[in-house]
N, C-alpha and C positions, 0 to 999 in steps of 0.2 A: 507670392503665388500662395494662395490661402488652402488649407486642408478641409475636407469635407465635414461637415458638421454630423457628430455622432448622435442619434436620438436613443432616448432610453426605450426599453421594450414597454415600458408602462404607457409611455408617451404615444407609443406605435399602436399599441390596444387601443388607445381611448380615441384616437384618431380614425381607425380602423371601425369602432364601434359606431362611432357619429356616421361613417360612411355608410355602414349597413342600415342605419336608421331610414336613410334615403330622404330626409328632410331637408339637406342642401344639397347643393350640385357639388362634385369634387372640387371644381373651380373656386367657388364660394369657401368651401372648407380650407381648401389651400392657401387662400388669403387670410382666413381665420387664425390657422394653426401657423402660417409661415413656412410652407412647404410645398414641393412640388406635385400637382395633379398626378403625375405616374407614380411617384412614392405611394401617394394615398391607395391608388389601384392595386399598386404591388402589397401594400400591407393589408388591405381589404382581402385580396385573394389568400394570402397567407394566413390569416385569420381563418377563413371558412376552411382551406385544406388541413390546417392543424386543430381544428376545433373538434374533432373525433377524439383524439388524442386525450382529451380530457375526461372523456367516460370508459376509457380504457380500464380493464382490471388488473390490479396489481399495482396500482400506482404510476408514480413514474418510470419512465424506462431508465436501466443502469446505463451510465455511460461507458460507452466502449472504450476500451485500453489501449494503446498504442503503444506495443512492446519495444518498437523500436526507439520510442520516446522515451520510455521507462528505462531501456539501456543507458540511452545518453546522459539521463540526468542522475543514474547511480554515478556512472562515470565521473561526471561534473562533482558529485557530493565527496568521492574518492579524491578528486583533485584539491578540492577545497579543503580538505580535511588534513591532507599532507601540507598544504601552505600554511594552515593555520598551525599545526603543530610545529613547522619551522621558525613561524615568527613569534611564537611564544617561547620556544628554545633561545633564540637569538634574542630575544629582549630580556631575557633572563642569564646572561653569561655566567654566573657564579653558580648557577645550580641550585640556589638557595630555595628549596621548596618548603 
C-alpha cells in the first residue's frame, strides 16, 4: 500500500497557472505533469479563490493560535525538562559539578 504523493505548493501553483493560461487541456497538463486532471481543477480553483489575498492590505494574515495546543506543548516542555534534569543527575551520581 503506497502513500499519496505530496506536492510542493510551488509545483501546485505552477500547474494551476498553466491551467489558467488555457493553452492545454487539463488532460494534457495531467499527462505532462503526472497528476490527475481533478487535482489540476482543484488547484486552479484554489488559486482563483485565494488570489485576492495577495493584494490585501497589511501583508500576510497572522496565524491563528490554538490555545489548547499551546497548553499541551507547554506541558510537554515541562515533562521533558523534568526528564532531562533527572537523567543529567542520574548520569552524574557523584554530583561533581
